[in-house]
ChimeraX commands (.cxc) that place a marker at each C-alpha (Angstrom):
marker #1 position 0.00,0.00,0.00 radius 0.5
marker #1 position 2.85,2.38,0.81 radius 0.5
marker #1 position 4.41,1.93,-2.63 radius 0.5
marker #1 position 1.10,2.49,-4.34 radius 0.5
marker #1 position 0.54,5.73,-2.42 radius 0.5
marker #1 position 3.94,7.09,-3.39 radius 0.5
marker #1 position 3.45,6.24,-7.04 radius 0.5
marker #1 position 0.07,7.94,-7.04 radius 0.5
marker #1 position 1.56,11.09,-5.53 radius 0.5
marker #1 position 4.23,11.19,-8.21 radius 0.5
marker #1 position 1.65,10.83,-10.98 radius 0.5
marker #1 position -0.30,13.91,-9.87 radius 0.5
marker #1 position 1.77,16.06,-12.19 radius 0.5
marker #1 position 0.66,13.89,-15.09 radius 0.5
marker #1 position -3.00,13.82,-14.14 radius 0.5
marker #1 position -2.98,17.58,-13.77 radius 0.5
marker #1 position -2.78,18.01,-17.53 radius 0.5
marker #1 position -6.33,16.63,-17.72 radius 0.5
marker #1 position -7.72,18.92,-15.01 radius 0.5
marker #1 position -6.03,22.31,-15.25 radius 0.5
marker #1 position -6.95,23.07,-18.91 radius 0.5
marker #1 position -10.62,22.79,-17.91 radius 0.5
marker #1 position -10.43,25.31,-15.07 radius 0.5
marker #1 position -8.11,28.02,-16.42 radius 0.5
marker #1 position -9.22,30.83,-18.70 radius 0.5
marker #1 position -8.49,30.89,-22.39 radius 0.5
marker #1 position -5.59,33.31,-22.15 radius 0.5
marker #1 position -3.70,30.76,-20.08 radius 0.5
marker #1 position -1.44,28.23,-21.78 radius 0.5
marker #1 position 0.11,25.08,-20.43 radius 0.5
marker #1 position 2.95,22.82,-21.43 radius 0.5
marker #1 position 3.54,19.29,-20.25 radius 0.5
marker #1 position 6.53,16.96,-20.34 radius 0.5
marker #1 position 6.63,13.26,-19.64 radius 0.5
marker #1 position 9.86,11.27,-19.65 radius 0.5
marker #1 position 11.23,7.80,-19.07 radius 0.5
marker #1 position 14.84,7.12,-18.12 radius 0.5
marker #1 position 17.22,4.42,-17.00 radius 0.5
marker #1 position 20.55,4.66,-15.29 radius 0.5
marker #1 position 23.26,3.35,-13.04 radius 0.5
marker #1 position 23.99,4.51,-9.52 radius 0.5
marker #1 position 26.26,3.72,-6.60 radius 0.5
marker #1 position 25.14,4.13,-2.97 radius 0.5
marker #1 position 26.88,4.18,0.40 radius 0.5
marker #1 position 24.93,3.64,3.62 radius 0.5
marker #1 position 25.95,3.31,7.27 radius 0.5
marker #1 position 24.59,3.56,10.80 radius 0.5
marker #1 position 25.96,3.08,14.30 radius 0.5
marker #1 position 24.55,2.89,17.82 radius 0.5
marker #1 position 25.79,3.40,21.37 radius 0.5
marker #1 position 25.04,1.07,24.27 radius 0.5
marker #1 position 26.34,-1.04,27.15 radius 0.5
marker #1 position 28.78,-3.90,26.63 radius 0.5
marker #1 position 28.70,-7.21,28.47 radius 0.5
marker #1 position 30.53,-5.67,31.43 radius 0.5
marker #1 position 27.96,-2.89,31.87 radius 0.5
marker #1 position 30.23,-0.19,30.45 radius 0.5
marker #1 position 28.65,2.44,28.19 radius 0.5
marker #1 position 30.34,2.42,24.74 radius 0.5
marker #1 position 29.88,5.42,22.45 radius 0.5
marker #1 position 30.01,3.22,19.31 radius 0.5
marker #1 position 28.84,-0.23,20.29 radius 0.5
marker #1 position 27.80,-1.57,16.90 radius 0.5
marker #1 position 27.83,-0.33,13.32 radius 0.5
marker #1 position 26.84,-1.43,9.82 radius 0.5
marker #1 position 28.53,-0.05,6.74 radius 0.5
marker #1 position 27.32,-0.80,3.21 radius 0.5
marker #1 position 29.77,0.11,0.46 radius 0.5
marker #1 position 29.64,0.15,-3.34 radius 0.5
marker #1 position 25.97,-0.70,-3.69 radius 0.5
marker #1 position 25.63,-0.99,-7.47 radius 0.5
marker #1 position 22.10,-0.25,-8.63 radius 0.5
marker #1 position 20.33,-0.42,-11.98 radius 0.5
marker #1 position 17.29,1.85,-12.00 radius 0.5
marker #1 position 14.31,2.84,-14.12 radius 0.5
marker #1 position 12.25,5.96,-13.64 radius 0.5
marker #1 position 9.66,8.41,-14.89 radius 0.5
marker #1 position 9.36,12.19,-14.64 radius 0.5
marker #1 position 6.60,14.65,-15.41 radius 0.5
marker #1 position 6.19,18.41,-15.41 radius 0.5
marker #1 position 3.19,20.63,-16.05 radius 0.5
marker #1 position 3.56,24.42,-16.40 radius 0.5
marker #1 position 0.62,26.84,-16.46 radius 0.5
marker #1 position 0.73,30.60,-17.00 radius 0.5
marker #1 position -0.45,33.47,-19.14 radius 0.5
marker #1 position 1.09,33.37,-22.56 radius 0.5
marker #1 position 2.12,37.03,-22.21 radius 0.5
marker #1 position 3.50,36.74,-18.66 radius 0.5
marker #1 position 7.05,36.10,-17.52 radius 0.5
marker #1 position 5.85,34.01,-14.57 radius 0.5
marker #1 position 4.31,30.56,-14.59 radius 0.5
marker #1 position 3.29,27.98,-12.00 radius 0.5
marker #1 position 4.48,24.41,-12.38 radius 0.5
marker #1 position 4.12,21.04,-10.74 radius 0.5
marker #1 position 6.57,18.25,-11.28 radius 0.5
marker #1 position 7.10,14.76,-9.97 radius 0.5
marker #1 position 9.43,11.80,-10.36 radius 0.5
marker #1 position 9.66,8.17,-9.35 radius 0.5
marker #1 position 12.64,5.80,-9.60 radius 0.5
marker #1 position 12.87,2.11,-8.81 radius 0.5
marker #1 position 16.23,0.37,-8.63 radius 0.5
marker #1 position 17.59,-3.15,-8.28 radius 0.5
marker #1 position 20.71,-3.69,-6.16 radius 0.5
marker #1 position 23.00,-5.91,-8.21 radius 0.5
marker #1 position 26.08,-5.93,-5.98 radius 0.5
marker #1 position 27.48,-4.53,-2.76 radius 0.5
marker #1 position 29.48,-5.26,0.38 radius 0.5
marker #1 position 28.43,-4.83,4.00 radius 0.5
marker #1 position 30.62,-4.76,7.11 radius 0.5
marker #1 position 29.16,-5.48,10.56 radius 0.5
marker #1 position 31.32,-4.58,13.58 radius 0.5
marker #1 position 30.84,-4.62,17.37 radius 0.5
marker #1 position 33.19,-2.96,19.87 radius 0.5
marker #1 position 34.05,-3.38,23.53 radius 0.5
marker #1 position 35.77,0.00,23.88 radius 0.5
marker #1 position 35.01,3.62,23.07 radius 0.5
marker #1 position 35.84,5.23,19.73 radius 0.5
marker #1 position 35.73,1.93,17.79 radius 0.5
marker #1 position 38.41,0.21,19.86 radius 0.5
marker #1 position 38.58,-3.39,21.12 radius 0.5
marker #1 position 36.69,-4.85,18.17 radius 0.5
marker #1 position 35.03,-8.09,19.32 radius 0.5
marker #1 position 33.09,-8.95,16.19 radius 0.5
marker #1 position 33.44,-8.31,12.47 radius 0.5
marker #1 position 31.77,-9.87,9.47 radius 0.5
marker #1 position 31.69,-9.17,5.76 radius 0.5
marker #1 position 28.68,-10.07,3.65 radius 0.5
marker #1 position 27.17,-9.50,0.22 radius 0.5
marker #1 position 24.22,-7.23,-0.53 radius 0.5
marker #1 position 22.30,-8.06,-3.69 radius 0.5
marker #1 position 18.87,-8.85,-5.12 radius 0.5
marker #1 position 17.10,-6.09,-3.20 radius 0.5
marker #1 position 15.74,-2.71,-4.16 radius 0.5
marker #1 position 15.54,1.04,-3.69 radius 0.5
marker #1 position 12.73,3.50,-4.35 radius 0.5
marker #1 position 12.74,7.29,-4.73 radius 0.5
marker #1 position 9.73,9.52,-5.30 radius 0.5
marker #1 position 9.07,13.24,-5.09 radius 0.5
marker #1 position 6.44,15.79,-6.02 radius 0.5
marker #1 position 6.77,19.56,-5.94 radius 0.5
marker #1 position 4.99,22.81,-6.73 radius 0.5
marker #1 position 6.85,25.89,-7.86 radius 0.5
marker #1 position 6.79,29.28,-9.53 radius 0.5
marker #1 position 9.28,30.22,-12.23 radius 0.5
marker #1 position 10.29,33.37,-14.03 radius 0.5
marker #1 position 11.87,33.57,-17.48 radius 0.5
marker #1 position 14.55,36.05,-18.52 radius 0.5
marker #1 position 16.08,37.22,-21.80 radius 0.5
marker #1 position 13.31,35.90,-24.04 radius 0.5
marker #1 position 13.13,32.51,-22.31 radius 0.5
marker #1 position 16.89,31.89,-22.44 radius 0.5
marker #1 position 17.08,31.63,-18.63 radius 0.5
marker #1 position 14.44,30.30,-16.25 radius 0.5
marker #1 position 14.64,30.36,-12.44 radius 0.5
marker #1 position 12.10,28.51,-10.32 radius 0.5
marker #1 position 11.44,28.32,-6.58 radius 0.5
marker #1 position 10.11,24.91,-5.58 radius 0.5
marker #1 position 8.65,23.23,-2.49 radius 0.5
marker #1 position 7.52,19.65,-2.16 radius 0.5
marker #1 position 7.62,16.27,-0.49 radius 0.5
marker #1 position 9.93,13.32,-1.12 radius 0.5
marker #1 position 10.09,9.67,-0.11 radius 0.5
marker #1 position 13.09,7.33,-0.33 radius 0.5
marker #1 position 13.61,3.65,0.49 radius 0.5
marker #1 position 16.71,1.48,0.74 radius 0.5
marker #1 position 15.90,-2.19,1.25 radius 0.5
marker #1 position 19.11,-4.18,1.81 radius 0.5
marker #1 position 19.80,-7.83,2.50 radius 0.5
marker #1 position 22.88,-9.47,4.04 radius 0.5
marker #1 position 23.85,-12.83,2.53 radius 0.5
marker #1 position 26.98,-14.96,1.92 radius 0.5
marker #1 position 28.58,-13.80,5.14 radius 0.5
marker #1 position 32.03,-14.49,6.52 radius 0.5
marker #1 position 32.95,-13.82,10.15 radius 0.5
marker #1 position 36.48,-12.43,10.48 radius 0.5
marker #1 position 36.61,-11.57,14.21 radius 0.5
marker #1 position 36.96,-13.28,16.69 radius 0.5
marker #1 position 37.64,-16.12,14.21 radius 0.5
marker #1 position 37.26,-16.98,10.57 radius 0.5
marker #1 position 33.97,-18.74,10.00 radius 0.5
marker #1 position 31.24,-18.94,7.37 radius 0.5
marker #1 position 27.89,-17.53,8.48 radius 0.5
marker #1 position 25.72,-20.38,7.21 radius 0.5
marker #1 position 22.16,-19.36,6.45 radius 0.5
marker #1 position 22.73,-15.61,6.75 radius 0.5
marker #1 position 19.69,-13.82,5.32 radius 0.5
marker #1 position 19.27,-10.66,7.36 radius 0.5
marker #1 position 17.48,-7.54,6.16 radius 0.5
marker #1 position 17.56,-3.82,6.88 radius 0.5
marker #1 position 14.86,-1.57,5.38 radius 0.5
marker #1 position 15.13,2.21,5.71 radius 0.5
marker #1 position 12.95,5.16,4.73 radius 0.5
marker #1 position 13.51,8.91,4.51 radius 0.5
marker #1 position 10.47,11.09,3.97 radius 0.5
marker #1 position 9.67,14.74,4.45 radius 0.5
marker #1 position 9.40,18.21,2.92 radius 0.5
marker #1 position 12.00,20.00,0.83 radius 0.5
marker #1 position 12.66,23.37,-0.75 radius 0.5
marker #1 position 14.81,24.13,-3.73 radius 0.5
marker #1 position 15.77,26.12,-6.79 radius 0.5
marker #1 position 15.37,24.98,-10.41 radius 0.5
marker #1 position 17.49,26.52,-13.16 radius 0.5
marker #1 position 17.21,26.18,-16.94 radius 0.5
marker #1 position 19.53,27.71,-19.53 radius 0.5
marker #1 position 18.75,27.48,-23.25 radius 0.5
marker #1 position 21.78,28.70,-25.23 radius 0.5
marker #1 position 20.31,27.45,-28.53 radius 0.5
marker #1 position 16.79,26.41,-29.63 radius 0.5
marker #1 position 17.59,22.68,-29.53 radius 0.5
marker #1 position 19.81,22.61,-26.42 radius 0.5
marker #1 position 18.93,23.12,-22.77 radius 0.5
marker #1 position 20.99,22.80,-19.59 radius 0.5
marker #1 position 19.23,22.32,-16.28 radius 0.5
marker #1 position 20.06,22.10,-12.61 radius 0.5
marker #1 position 18.27,21.57,-9.31 radius 0.5
marker #1 position 19.46,22.18,-5.75 radius 0.5
marker #1 position 17.24,21.01,-2.90 radius 0.5
marker #1 position 17.41,20.98,0.88 radius 0.5
marker #1 position 15.35,18.29,2.66 radius 0.5
marker #1 position 13.93,17.95,6.18 radius 0.5
marker #1 position 13.14,14.22,6.39 radius 0.5
marker #1 position 12.24,11.81,9.15 radius 0.5
marker #1 position 14.23,8.58,9.20 radius 0.5
marker #1 position 13.05,5.07,10.05 radius 0.5
marker #1 position 14.84,1.73,9.83 radius 0.5
marker #1 position 13.69,-1.79,10.53 radius 0.5
marker #1 position 15.81,-4.95,10.66 radius 0.5
marker #1 position 15.48,-8.71,10.88 radius 0.5
marker #1 position 18.75,-10.28,12.10 radius 0.5
marker #1 position 17.86,-13.87,11.22 radius 0.5
marker #1 position 20.89,-15.58,12.86 radius 0.5
marker #1 position 20.35,-13.95,16.27 radius 0.5
marker #1 position 18.29,-16.40,18.32 radius 0.5
marker #1 position 18.03,-13.90,21.18 radius 0.5
marker #1 position 16.32,-11.33,18.91 radius 0.5
marker #1 position 12.65,-11.30,17.96 radius 0.5
marker #1 position 11.58,-11.98,14.37 radius 0.5
marker #1 position 10.57,-10.70,11.87 radius 0.5
marker #1 position 11.38,-7.34,13.55 radius 0.5
marker #1 position 14.63,-7.57,15.53 radius 0.5
marker #1 position 15.22,-3.85,16.02 radius 0.5
marker #1 position 13.88,-0.54,14.82 radius 0.5
marker #1 position 15.58,2.84,14.29 radius 0.5
marker #1 position 14.00,6.27,14.13 radius 0.5
marker #1 position 15.30,9.84,14.08 radius 0.5
marker #1 position 13.50,13.16,13.63 radius 0.5
marker #1 position 16.75,15.14,13.47 radius 0.5
marker #1 position 17.76,14.65,9.84 radius 0.5
marker #1 position 18.53,16.64,6.74 radius 0.5
marker #1 position 19.38,16.02,3.12 radius 0.5
marker #1 position 20.90,17.65,0.06 radius 0.5
marker #1 position 20.03,16.83,-3.54 radius 0.5
marker #1 position 21.79,18.18,-6.62 radius 0.5
marker #1 position 20.78,17.36,-10.20 radius 0.5
marker #1 position 22.71,18.60,-13.24 radius 0.5
marker #1 position 22.07,17.72,-16.84 radius 0.5
marker #1 position 21.18,18.70,-20.35 radius 0.5
marker #1 position 18.86,17.73,-23.15 radius 0.5
marker #1 position 18.66,17.90,-26.90 radius 0.5
marker #1 position 15.47,18.45,-28.91 radius 0.5
marker #1 position 16.12,16.11,-31.83 radius 0.5
marker #1 position 12.59,15.95,-33.27 radius 0.5
marker #1 position 9.28,17.71,-32.87 radius 0.5
marker #1 position 8.41,17.24,-29.19 radius 0.5
marker #1 position 11.04,14.54,-28.56 radius 0.5
marker #1 position 13.97,15.26,-26.24 radius 0.5
marker #1 position 17.04,13.22,-25.33 radius 0.5
marker #1 position 18.12,13.69,-21.69 radius 0.5
marker #1 position 21.32,13.13,-19.71 radius 0.5
marker #1 position 21.36,13.81,-15.95 radius 0.5
marker #1 position 23.71,13.41,-12.99 radius 0.5
marker #1 position 22.01,13.00,-9.60 radius 0.5
marker #1 position 23.71,13.31,-6.21 radius 0.5
marker #1 position 22.02,12.79,-2.83 radius 0.5
marker #1 position 23.49,13.15,0.65 radius 0.5
marker #1 position 21.22,12.46,3.65 radius 0.5
marker #1 position 22.08,12.07,7.32 radius 0.5
marker #1 position 20.29,11.60,10.64 radius 0.5
marker #1 position 21.53,11.83,14.23 radius 0.5
marker #1 position 20.45,11.64,17.86 radius 0.5
marker #1 position 17.87,8.96,17.19 radius 0.5
marker #1 position 16.63,5.89,19.03 radius 0.5
marker #1 position 17.38,2.19,18.69 radius 0.5
marker #1 position 14.71,-0.23,19.94 radius 0.5
marker #1 position 15.90,-3.84,20.13 radius 0.5
marker #1 position 13.21,-6.50,20.55 radius 0.5
marker #1 position 14.25,-9.72,22.33 radius 0.5
marker #1 position 12.59,-13.11,21.89 radius 0.5
marker #1 position 11.73,-12.98,25.60 radius 0.5
marker #1 position 9.38,-10.09,24.87 radius 0.5
marker #1 position 11.62,-7.45,26.44 radius 0.5
marker #1 position 12.65,-4.27,24.62 radius 0.5
marker #1 position 16.05,-2.61,24.96 radius 0.5
marker #1 position 16.40,1.09,24.22 radius 0.5
marker #1 position 19.65,2.83,23.32 radius 0.5
marker #1 position 20.95,5.73,21.23 radius 0.5
marker #1 position 21.12,5.74,17.45 radius 0.5
marker #1 position 24.20,7.89,16.92 radius 0.5
marker #1 position 23.96,8.58,13.24 radius 0.5
marker #1 position 22.80,7.34,9.84 radius 0.5
marker #1 position 24.41,8.39,6.55 radius 0.5
marker #1 position 23.27,7.79,2.98 radius 0.5
marker #1 position 25.03,8.96,-0.17 radius 0.5
marker #1 position 23.98,8.24,-3.73 radius 0.5
marker #1 position 25.45,9.12,-7.13 radius 0.5
marker #1 position 23.60,8.30,-10.37 radius 0.5
marker #1 position 23.81,8.83,-14.11 radius 0.5
marker #1 position 20.54,8.65,-16.07 radius 0.5
marker #1 position 19.78,8.66,-19.78 radius 0.5
marker #1 position 16.21,9.26,-20.86 radius 0.5
marker #1 position 13.68,10.20,-23.48 radius 0.5
marker #1 position 11.10,12.96,-22.89 radius 0.5
marker #1 position 8.09,14.03,-24.90 radius 0.5
marker #1 position 6.84,17.62,-24.64 radius 0.5
marker #1 position 3.13,18.19,-25.36 radius 0.5
marker link #1:1,2 radius 0.2
marker link #1:2,3 radius 0.2
marker link #1:3,4 radius 0.2
marker link #1:4,5 radius 0.2
marker link #1:5,6 radius 0.2
marker link #1:6,7 radius 0.2
marker link #1:7,8 radius 0.2
marker link #1:8,9 radius 0.2
marker link #1:9,10 radius 0.2
marker link #1:10,11 radius 0.2
marker link #1:11,12 radius 0.2
marker link #1:12,13 radius 0.2
marker link #1:13,14 radius 0.2
marker link #1:14,15 radius 0.2
marker link #1:15,16 radius 0.2
marker link #1:16,17 radius 0.2
marker link #1:17,18 radius 0.2
marker link #1:18,19 radius 0.2
marker link #1:19,20 radius 0.2
marker link #1:20,21 radius 0.2
marker link #1:21,22 radius 0.2
marker link #1:22,23 radius 0.2
marker link #1:23,24 radius 0.2
marker link #1:24,25 radius 0.2
marker link #1:25,26 radius 0.2
marker link #1:26,27 radius 0.2
marker link #1:27,28 radius 0.2
marker link #1:28,29 radius 0.2
marker link #1:29,30 radius 0.2
marker link #1:30,31 radius 0.2
marker link #1:31,32 radius 0.2
marker link #1:32,33 radius 0.2
marker link #1:33,34 radius 0.2
marker link #1:34,35 radius 0.2
marker link #1:35,36 radius 0.2
marker link #1:36,37 radius 0.2
marker link #1:37,38 radius 0.2
marker link #1:38,39 radius 0.2
marker link #1:39,40 radius 0.2
marker link #1:40,41 radius 0.2
marker link #1:41,42 radius 0.2
marker link #1:42,43 radius 0.2
marker link #1:43,44 radius 0.2
marker link #1:44,45 radius 0.2
marker link #1:45,46 radius 0.2
marker link #1:46,47 radius 0.2
marker link #1:47,48 radius 0.2
marker link #1:48,49 radius 0.2
marker link #1:49,50 radius 0.2
marker link #1:50,51 radius 0.2
marker link #1:51,52 radius 0.2
marker link #1:52,53 radius 0.2
marker link #1:53,54 radius 0.2
marker link #1:54,55 radius 0.2
marker link #1:55,56 radius 0.2
marker link #1:56,57 radius 0.2
marker link #1:57,58 radius 0.2
marker link #1:58,59 radius 0.2
marker link #1:59,60 radius 0.2
marker link #1:60,61 radius 0.2
marker link #1:61,62 radius 0.2
marker link #1:62,63 radius 0.2
marker link #1:63,64 radius 0.2
marker link #1:64,65 radius 0.2
marker link #1:65,66 radius 0.2
marker link #1:66,67 radius 0.2
marker link #1:67,68 radius 0.2
marker link #1:68,69 radius 0.2
marker link #1:69,70 radius 0.2
marker link #1:70,71 radius 0.2
marker link #1:71,72 radius 0.2
marker link #1:72,73 radius 0.2
marker link #1:73,74 radius 0.2
marker link #1:74,75 radius 0.2
marker link #1:75,76 radius 0.2
marker link #1:76,77 radius 0.2
marker link #1:77,78 radius 0.2
marker link #1:78,79 radius 0.2
marker link #1:79,80 radius 0.2
marker link #1:80,81 radius 0.2
marker link #1:81,82 radius 0.2
marker link #1:82,83 radius 0.2
marker link #1:83,84 radius 0.2
marker link #1:84,85 radius 0.2
marker link #1:85,86 radius 0.2
marker link #1:86,87 radius 0.2
marker link #1:87,88 radius 0.2
marker link #1:88,89 radius 0.2
marker link #1:89,90 radius 0.2
marker link #1:90,91 radius 0.2
marker link #1:91,92 radius 0.2
marker link #1:92,93 radius 0.2
marker link #1:93,94 radius 0.2
marker link #1:94,95 radius 0.2
marker link #1:95,96 radius 0.2
marker link #1:96,97 radius 0.2
marker link #1:97,98 radius 0.2
marker link #1:98,99 radius 0.2
marker link #1:99,100 radius 0.2
marker link #1:100,101 radius 0.2
marker link #1:101,102 radius 0.2
marker link #1:102,103 radius 0.2
marker link #1:103,104 radius 0.2
marker link #1:104,105 radius 0.2
marker link #1:105,106 radius 0.2
marker link #1:106,107 radius 0.2
marker link #1:107,108 radius 0.2
marker link #1:108,109 radius 0.2
marker link #1:109,110 radius 0.2
marker link #1:110,111 radius 0.2
marker link #1:111,112 radius 0.2
marker link #1:112,113 radius 0.2
marker link #1:113,114 radius 0.2
marker link #1:114,115 radius 0.2
marker link #1:115,116 radius 0.2
marker link #1:116,117 radius 0.2
marker link #1:117,118 radius 0.2
marker link #1:118,119 radius 0.2
marker link #1:119,120 radius 0.2
marker link #1:120,121 radius 0.2
marker link #1:121,122 radius 0.2
marker link #1:122,123 radius 0.2
marker link #1:123,124 radius 0.2
marker link #1:124,125 radius 0.2
marker link #1:125,126 radius 0.2
marker link #1:126,127 radius 0.2
marker link #1:127,128 radius 0.2
marker link #1:128,129 radius 0.2
marker link #1:129,130 radius 0.2
marker link #1:130,131 radius 0.2
marker link #1:131,132 radius 0.2
marker link #1:132,133 radius 0.2
marker link #1:133,134 radius 0.2
marker link #1:134,135 radius 0.2
marker link #1:135,136 radius 0.2
marker link #1:136,137 radius 0.2
marker link #1:137,138 radius 0.2
marker link #1:138,139 radius 0.2
marker link #1:139,140 radius 0.2
marker link #1:140,141 radius 0.2
marker link #1:141,142 radius 0.2
marker link #1:142,143 radius 0.2
marker link #1:143,144 radius 0.2
marker link #1:144,145 radius 0.2
marker link #1:145,146 radius 0.2
marker link #1:146,147 radius 0.2
marker link #1:147,148 radius 0.2
marker link #1:148,149 radius 0.2
marker link #1:149,150 radius 0.2
marker link #1:150,151 radius 0.2
marker link #1:151,152 radius 0.2
marker link #1:152,153 radius 0.2
marker link #1:153,154 radius 0.2
marker link #1:154,155 radius 0.2
marker link #1:155,156 radius 0.2
marker link #1:156,157 radius 0.2
marker link #1:157,158 radius 0.2
marker link #1:158,159 radius 0.2
marker link #1:159,160 radius 0.2
marker link #1:160,161 radius 0.2
marker link #1:161,162 radius 0.2
marker link #1:162,163 radius 0.2
marker link #1:163,164 radius 0.2
marker link #1:164,165 radius 0.2
marker link #1:165,166 radius 0.2
marker link #1:166,167 radius 0.2
marker link #1:167,168 radius 0.2
marker link #1:168,169 radius 0.2
marker link #1:169,170 radius 0.2
marker link #1:170,171 radius 0.2
marker link #1:171,172 radius 0.2
marker link #1:172,173 radius 0.2
marker link #1:173,174 radius 0.2
marker link #1:174,175 radius 0.2
marker link #1:175,176 radius 0.2
marker link #1:176,177 radius 0.2
marker link #1:177,178 radius 0.2
marker link #1:178,179 radius 0.2
marker link #1:179,180 radius 0.2
marker link #1:180,181 radius 0.2
marker link #1:181,182 radius 0.2
marker link #1:182,183 radius 0.2
marker link #1:183,184 radius 0.2
marker link #1:184,185 radius 0.2
marker link #1:185,186 radius 0.2
marker link #1:186,187 radius 0.2
marker link #1:187,188 radius 0.2
marker link #1:188,189 radius 0.2
marker link #1:189,190 radius 0.2
marker link #1:190,191 radius 0.2
marker link #1:191,192 radius 0.2
marker link #1:192,193 radius 0.2
marker link #1:193,194 radius 0.2
marker link #1:194,195 radius 0.2
marker link #1:195,196 radius 0.2
marker link #1:196,197 radius 0.2
marker link #1:197,198 radius 0.2
marker link #1:198,199 radius 0.2
marker link #1:199,200 radius 0.2
marker link #1:200,201 radius 0.2
marker link #1:201,202 radius 0.2
marker link #1:202,203 radius 0.2
marker link #1:203,204 radius 0.2
marker link #1:204,205 radius 0.2
marker link #1:205,206 radius 0.2
marker link #1:206,207 radius 0.2
marker link #1:207,208 radius 0.2
marker link #1:208,209 radius 0.2
marker link #1:209,210 radius 0.2
marker link #1:210,211 radius 0.2
marker link #1:211,212 radius 0.2
marker link #1:212,213 radius 0.2
marker link #1:213,214 radius 0.2
marker link #1:214,215 radius 0.2
marker link #1:215,216 radius 0.2
marker link #1:216,217 radius 0.2
marker link #1:217,218 radius 0.2
marker link #1:218,219 radius 0.2
marker link #1:219,220 radius 0.2
marker link #1:220,221 radius 0.2
marker link #1:221,222 radius 0.2
marker link #1:222,223 radius 0.2
marker link #1:223,224 radius 0.2
marker link #1:224,225 radius 0.2
marker link #1:225,226 radius 0.2
marker link #1:226,227 radius 0.2
marker link #1:227,228 radius 0.2
marker link #1:228,229 radius 0.2
marker link #1:229,230 radius 0.2
marker link #1:230,231 radius 0.2
marker link #1:231,232 radius 0.2
marker link #1:232,233 radius 0.2
marker link #1:233,234 radius 0.2
marker link #1:234,235 radius 0.2
marker link #1:235,236 radius 0.2
marker link #1:236,237 radius 0.2
marker link #1:237,238 radius 0.2
marker link #1:238,239 radius 0.2
marker link #1:239,240 radius 0.2
marker link #1:240,241 radius 0.2
marker link #1:241,242 radius 0.2
marker link #1:242,243 radius 0.2
marker link #1:243,244 radius 0.2
marker link #1:244,245 radius 0.2
marker link #1:245,246 radius 0.2
marker link #1:246,247 radius 0.2
marker link #1:247,248 radius 0.2
marker link #1:248,249 radius 0.2
marker link #1:249,250 radius 0.2
marker link #1:250,251 radius 0.2
marker link #1:251,252 radius 0.2
marker link #1:252,253 radius 0.2
marker link #1:253,254 radius 0.2
marker link #1:254,255 radius 0.2
marker link #1:255,256 radius 0.2
marker link #1:256,257 radius 0.2
marker link #1:257,258 radius 0.2
marker link #1:258,259 radius 0.2
marker link #1:259,260 radius 0.2
marker link #1:260,261 radius 0.2
marker link #1:261,262 radius 0.2
marker link #1:262,263 radius 0.2
marker link #1:263,264 radius 0.2
marker link #1:264,265 radius 0.2
marker link #1:265,266 radius 0.2
marker link #1:266,267 radius 0.2
marker link #1:267,268 radius 0.2
marker link #1:268,269 radius 0.2
marker link #1:269,270 radius 0.2
marker link #1:270,271 radius 0.2
marker link #1:271,272 radius 0.2
marker link #1:272,273 radius 0.2
marker link #1:273,274 radius 0.2
marker link #1:274,275 radius 0.2
marker link #1:275,276 radius 0.2
marker link #1:276,277 radius 0.2
marker link #1:277,278 radius 0.2
marker link #1:278,279 radius 0.2
marker link #1:279,280 radius 0.2
marker link #1:280,281 radius 0.2
marker link #1:281,282 radius 0.2
marker link #1:282,283 radius 0.2
marker link #1:283,284 radius 0.2
marker link #1:284,285 radius 0.2
marker link #1:285,286 radius 0.2
marker link #1:286,287 radius 0.2
marker link #1:287,288 radius 0.2
marker link #1:288,289 radius 0.2
marker link #1:289,290 radius 0.2
marker link #1:290,291 radius 0.2
marker link #1:291,292 radius 0.2
marker link #1:292,293 radius 0.2
marker link #1:293,294 radius 0.2
marker link #1:294,295 radius 0.2
marker link #1:295,296 radius 0.2
marker link #1:296,297 radius 0.2
marker link #1:297,298 radius 0.2
marker link #1:298,299 radius 0.2
marker link #1:299,300 radius 0.2
marker link #1:300,301 radius 0.2
marker link #1:301,302 radius 0.2
marker link #1:302,303 radius 0.2
marker link #1:303,304 radius 0.2
marker link #1:304,305 radius 0.2
marker link #1:305,306 radius 0.2
marker link #1:306,307 radius 0.2
marker link #1:307,308 radius 0.2
marker link #1:308,309 radius 0.2
marker link #1:309,310 radius 0.2
marker link #1:310,311 radius 0.2
marker link #1:311,312 radius 0.2
marker link #1:312,313 radius 0.2
marker link #1:313,314 radius 0.2
marker link #1:314,315 radius 0.2
view
């Protein structure tokens, strides 16, 4: 149900083309763009918690997970609808996007410590992350102004975004305290970032068939994570622990260009960078005895870099 809701939100910008022309006056004009794209991206993701070790000593970094080089193949769709008077420099626009990606490869490191500042490592394992997925969706409403006979366009945008990273740990090898294969490892960690954002959209058209575009956004998301550590008999299943943090922020930068090669048809190339982090959260660990342990979620970090190639049609 959650996925369906996000996809519906992202499609509002497309459905708007059927509604707005019926309610605006004749002197208003609207343009619409719909695009499909595919691409490749690499993500990094990590979190760590504080807590008490077996001797009752409080450790500032008790346990941490670090996913590196998550290679992702993704498909996505974008849409934009602009409405304004044909004689005016200002227009109102709504745009949305949705991307779904498949994790094809990645490495995860799991470490536990018995001393502060990541000292006295008592456990370390390396495992593979593959055959899981990511989801990104956003919708925004903005106002833009055009300069120099539509050569430059600057838009102020506000909206809501939703992001998922669903990661699985398999094919594990324990390295500390001894070398050993983690037979049957099939643990999962699912995370979400969702919240409002504000940003600036820029478009520069140096020639009739070429356009360069850029977007800078600042996000205020809430973070949630949920895990199933399947080899831990002392943990509850299917939810072994849960993370949440209200203190989070994010930065998104998109740069690209397109080429109008035929009437209405546009070839796109875009580079997408995301950097999100959360801190001062809470870790709730659920034991098979029914008890719940509460400790501090120190921080969560997510970085993503993507290259997308797409085809857009302008109505």
